[in-house]
N, C-alpha and C positions, 0 to 999 in steps of 0.2 A: 308282507307282500306275498301274493299268490304265486306259487311256482308253476311255470308253464311246462307241460309235458308234450314232447314231440312223439307223434304216433305214426308209424308206417302202416298205411292201409294197402296191403298187397293184393293185387288182383288186376285183371284186364278191364279197365273201367268202360262201362257201357250204359247209356241212358235206358237201354232196353232191359237192364237187370234191376228189378225193384229195390233190392238191398243197396245197390250202388247209389241210388237216388236218396234213399232213406238215411244212410249212415251219416253224411254231413249234417243233415237236419238234427240227428240225435246229439251230435257233438255241440251244436248250437244250443239245444235245450239244456244240456248238462252245464254249459257255461251260464245260462240264465238261471236255472233252478238251483244248481249246486255250487256255483262260483268256481267251477273247474276250468282252468285255462288249458285248452287242448289245441295243439297245432298239428293238424293232420296233413300228411303228404301221401299222395297216391303213387304207388310204385308198380309198374307192370311186371308180370311174373318173369318176362324175359330180361328184366334188368334187376331182378331181386337177388337177395342172398346176403349182402353186407348190411348189417344193422347198426354199424358204428354210429353213435350219437343219438339213437332212438331210445325212448323210454318204454315203448310198448309196440307190439305188432299185432295187427288183425289180418289174418288170412281170410279173405272174404269169398262169398259164393261167386259163381260165374264160370263153371267148368264146361267143356274142357279148357284148362288153362293153356295159354300160348306156350308156356314152358313148365312142364311137370318138374324138371330139374330145379328150376328157380324157386318154385313153390316149396319143394322138399328142402332145399338149402336154407330157405327162410326159416322153416320150422327148426331145423338143426341149429342154426345160429341163435334163435331165441331160447331153445331148450338148453344148449350148452353154456350160454352166457347169462342165464338167469333173468332174461328180459321178459316182462309180462306178455303173455301170449293168449290170444283168443282166436279160435278157428271155428267158423260156422259153415255148415253144409259141406261144400267141397273142402273147406279149411279143416273140418273134422276128418274127412277122408284122407287128406294128404298129411295131417299130423300123425295119424296112425301109420301111414305108409312110411314116413320118415323113421318113426320109432322101430317099426318092424325091420327095416333095412339096416339101420345104423346101431341099434341096441340089441335086437333079437337075432341078428346075424342072418336075416332072410334077404340077402342082397339082391336076388333076382326077382323078388315078388312084385307083382304088378297091380295096376288099377284097370279094371275091365273097360272103362270108358276110353282110357288112353292106349291100352294094349290088350285088345280083346282076345288075342291069340297067346297071351302069356301062359307059360306052363303052370305057374302058380300065381293065384290072384288073392290079394287081401281084400280088395274092394270089388264087390260084385253087384249086378243089377238086383234091386229089391224085388221080392216076389210080387209086391203091389206097389206101384209108383206112388210117391207121396207128394207129387206136384200139386200145390194148391190145397193140401190137406191140413187139418188140425188134428192133434191127437194127445192123449194123456201121456205124461212122463212120470214115472214113479222114482222118487229120489232116495238114494241110499243115505241113511243117517250118518252123522259125524264125518261128512265130506265137505270139500269146498263148495260143491253144488248145493248141499243142504244149508250151509251157512249163508250163502248168497241168496238163495231163493226163500229161505225161511218157511218152507212148506214140505210136506211129504209127497205132494202130488201137484203137478202143474199141467196146464193145457197149452201146447205150443204149436207154432205154425211151421209147416215144412214147404219146401219147394225142391225136392230132389228125387232122383231115380236110382241112386246107388248107396250102398251101405256096407258095413263090415261083414265079411264072411265069418259067421259065428264059430266056425271050426278053428279059427286062429285066436279067438278071444283068450283062451287059457294061456297061450304062449305070451301074448302081450301082457296079461295080468301077472304072470310069473316073473316078468322082467321089470315090473314097476308101474304099469298103467293101472289106475283105479277107474273102473267103470261105475259111475255114480248115478246114472239115470237109465231106466229101461222103459220100453213101451209095454202095452198090455200083453203082448206076446212074449215078453222077456228079451227082446232085441235091444242091444246097446244103443243108447241115444246121447249119452254124455260120457266123456273121458277126461281124466285129469291126472296130473303128476304131483303127488303130495310133497315131494322133496323140492319142488320148484316154488319160487315166490308167488307166482300166479300163472298157471297153465291150465286152460280150460278149453275144451273143444265140444261142440254140440252139432249133431246132425240136423237139428231144427235151426230156425233162423230167428233168434231173439230180436234182431233188428226190425223184424216185420210185425212185432206185437203191437196191437192197438192201432191208433192213428198217428203214432210218432210223436205225440206231445209229451208222453211220459216214458222215458227210456226204460226198457226192461231191466230188472235187477242185475242180470248178467252183464249188460252193457255198462251200467253204472259202476259195478264192482271192477270191471276191467279199466274204466277210466280212473277210478280211485287208485288202482294199483299202478297205473302209469304215472300219476302225480306223485305217488309215494316213491317210485323209482327215480323220478326227477329230483326230488328232495334229497334222497340218499346220494345221488350222483354229485350234487352240489356240495354236500357236506364232506364227501370223500375226495373232492377236488378233481373229479373226472369231467 
C-alpha cells in the first residue's frame, strides 16, 4: 500500500503568484508519474508555525508574507523536528533568517523587504533584480543539491528581488549552513543543512521549471522525502 504524505504548503495563497498555481499541478504529476500520494494543505503565514502531523513543509514564494513571524516559526519547527523542508525564493530568504536569529544568535537581524530600516539586515535588495530571469547555478560536489540534481551546473528560473547579504555568509556557514549552489558571480543560490533528513532552500523557483509536466528534481526529491517521513512515522507509531 502506498503511504500518503501530508505536506504543509505555507504561504499566502494567490492566483496572481505563478508558483501557487503551479505547485498543486506538480503534486498531481508526481502522483501520476511516480505513484507518490501527496496530501497538500495550504496554510497562510499568519496561521503557520505548528507542524504537528505533517510529513513535510514547503515555504513558498509570495513575499512580503502577511506574517514574517509565522514564516520564521514554520522554518524553526521543521528544522528542530527533522521534518523535510523546502524553501523557494522567499522561503530561502526566511529559512536563512530563522537560522541567523535562532542558531547564530543574530536576534535582531532583519529582512529589507519587511524591515527596510533595520539596523542589521540579512536579506537585502539584489544589485540586479532577478524577476523573470533565468541563470546558471554551479553546484557544490558531495552535497544534497548535487545528489538531487545529478549535475555540476543547472539553469534555473527566478522571480525575486532580494537575496542574502554576502557579508553574513561566513557566519551562517560557521554555524552549519552548507551553501551548495552559486551563480556566475559567486552569490549563494542554494542552502542546505546536512545534519537534517532533508532541508533545502533555493533562491530560484524549481516549481517554475519547464511547462509543469515534469517536476523539477528538487521538487521530486522533496516529495520522496515527505513519503519517507510518512513511512517512518507509521513504523514508529507516531
